[in-house]
N, C-alpha and C positions, 0 to 999 in steps of 0.2 A: 504494500500500500504506500510505500514510500518512494519518492524520487521518480515518478513516471515522467521523466523529462523528455521521453521520446515525443510527446506532444509538442513540447517547446521547439525541438529541433525540426520537426516536420513542418510546422507552420512557419517557422522562421524563413524557410526556403520557398514555401508555396503561396505566401501572401498573408494579408492581415486577417487572421482568423482568431477568435477567442474560444477558449475551452475551459469549462469548469465541470467537476464531477464530485460526487460523494460516494464513498464505498463503505460497505458493512462486511466485516470479516469475522468468522468464528474460528478461533485458534484451537487446533487439536493437539498442540505440543504437550509434552510430558509436564504435568503439574501446572499447566497454564489454563486451558479450558476457559479462555476469556474472549470477550467481544471487543473489537476495535472498529472505530469509525475513522475514516480519512476524508478530509476535504482538500481538494486540489484546485488551483487556478493558474491559468497561463494567459498572459496578455502581451502581445507584441506591439511594437511601435516602430517608427522609422529609424530609431537609434538602437534597437536591440529588442530585448524581451525580459519580462519579469515572470518568475515562477515561484509559487509557494505551496506547501502542504502543511496540514495540521493533523496530527494523530492523537487520538484519545483512547486509552484502554479502560475497560470497565471491569474491575476486579483483576488482580494480578496472579491469583492462583485459586485453587478450590476452597481455600480457607476464607477468602474475602471477596468471592465472586459477586456477592450482592451488596458490596459496600461502596458502590458508585465508582467515580473516576479514580483510577489508581495511577495513571500516567497521562501527562499532557506534554506534547513535543511538537516543535515546528521548525521548518527550514524555509528560508527565503533566499532566492538567488537572482542575480541580474547579470545578463550577458549583453555585451556592447558590440555594435557594428556601425560602420560608416559607409557601407555600400551593399547593395542587394545581393551580390554574388559572393559575398565574404563567407568563407568556410572556417576560418580561424578567428575566434573571438575571445577577447579578454573577459574575465568574469569575476564576480565577488559573491560571497555566500555567508550567511549567518545561520547557526542552529543552536538550539538550547531548549530547556524545559524543566519539568519536575516529575518525580516519581515517588511512589510509596515504598518505603523500605521496612520490611518486617523481620525482626529477629526475636524468637519466642522469649518472653519475660525480660527482654532487654530494650527493644526499640520497635515502635509502630508509629512512624511519622513520615511526612513528605520531606524529601531531600532534593536539592537541585541537581539537574543534569548539566554538566559543565558547559558554559558558554564557549562556542567555537566560532572563529572567524577564518575564512578561507579566501585566497586570491590566487588566480592562475589563468590558464588558457584552456580552450576546448577546440577540438577539430572534429567535424562531422563529415561522414560519407553517407550518401543516399542514392538509391536507385532512381531512375528517371521518373517512375510513378510513385515514389516515396513509400513503396510497400516494404522496403528494407532500409533500415536506418541504423547506423552505428556512430556513436559519439564517444571520444576518449577525452578525459580531462586530466590535467596535471595541476595540483594545487599546493601552495604553501598553506599550512594549517597552524593556527595558534589556538591552543586549548588553555583557557584561563586557569592560572594557578597550578598548571600541570605540565604543559609542553609549550615551550616558547618557540621552538623551531622544528615543528613536525611537518609531515607531508601527507597528502592523500591522493591516490590514483583511483579514477572512477571510469567505468565503462557503462554506457547506457545503450540499449538496443530495442528495436521493435521489428517484428516480422508479421506482415498481414497475409493471410491465406484465405482461400475460398471466397475471393472477391471482397475481402474485408470482414467476412462473417467471423473468422477465427483469427485471433491476435495473440502472438507470443511476444512478451516484452519483459523488461526488468532492468536491473542495474547490478553492479558489483563494485564494492568499495574495498580498498586495501589501504590502511593508514598506520602511522606510528603513534602509539599511545601505551605507555607503560602501565602495568597492573600487577599487583601482588595478590594472588588468589589464596594465599595461605599455604597450599601444598605445592604451588609452582608460581613462576613469574613469567611475564611476557613483555615484549617491547612492541609487538605488532598485533593488529586485529584485522579480521576479514568478515565481510557481510555481503551476501547476495540474496536478492528476492525475485526470482523468476516468476512470472505470472502467465496464466493462460485464460483467455476470455472468449466466450461465444456471444456475439452480438445478435440478440433476437430482433432488435430494431436499432435505429440510430441513437436512441436514448437509453436503452436498457441492455445490460449484459450480466452474465453469470459466469463464474469460473473459480479458479483456485490460485493460491500463492504458496510457495514453499520458501520459508526463511531458512537459509543455510548459513551458519556462522562459525567462526573460530575465535575464541577468547573475546567474544562480544559482550554478552550479558553474564556468561558463566565461563568457567575454565573448560577449555577443550572445544570439540566440535558439537554443535547442536543442530537438529533438523526439526522445524516446526511448520507443519502444513496448515492451510486454512481452506475453508469454503467461503465464497464471497459473492456478493451482488454489487452492481455499480449502476448509478444513474447519471447520465451526462446531460447537463443543461444546455 
């Protein structure tokens, strides 16, 4: 549900189109069983484009699934261009939020998700009909009170099939962020969220996402699938 920037890159080349959507995911991951809503918006203009998304989790595990919002997170990114045919664009990004942290008999409170600022460039490849799009990003990343000189590499893709009825899209992030998990330590993290959607009509789609991560929210590799619906305005 995060970073569906394929919308951004497709419309950046095909003309001034706006896209907003809201998604509802049910997470089947181990000890998760939570619901997530995502709101995304993309808006292009003659000097580039703006993209943001907001994620909210409702319950962070089976213990507090009925306790309302357990995570709120958002990202906003701006890409800059000065001519219509430009494929390499400078970009800036911010992300941050808050989440509920629960340690039995010790802590049950909201804690901040670190504020992050990114700046870099992106390069996009697209087929002539925009049915296949790939964007690669290279970013300097500053994580407040944690990493002064980090980096993040991102790939974003979309593949449209069956005349646009079936869409395979997603992103992959690899970045430097140190973490001590108690039993091990790491300097790097990885997260990818491939999605598959079937568009019943221009406004409504159903599908699935699989969150695959390494040292992201927990130590080691994690795989968390969802079932989802999406409405595009």
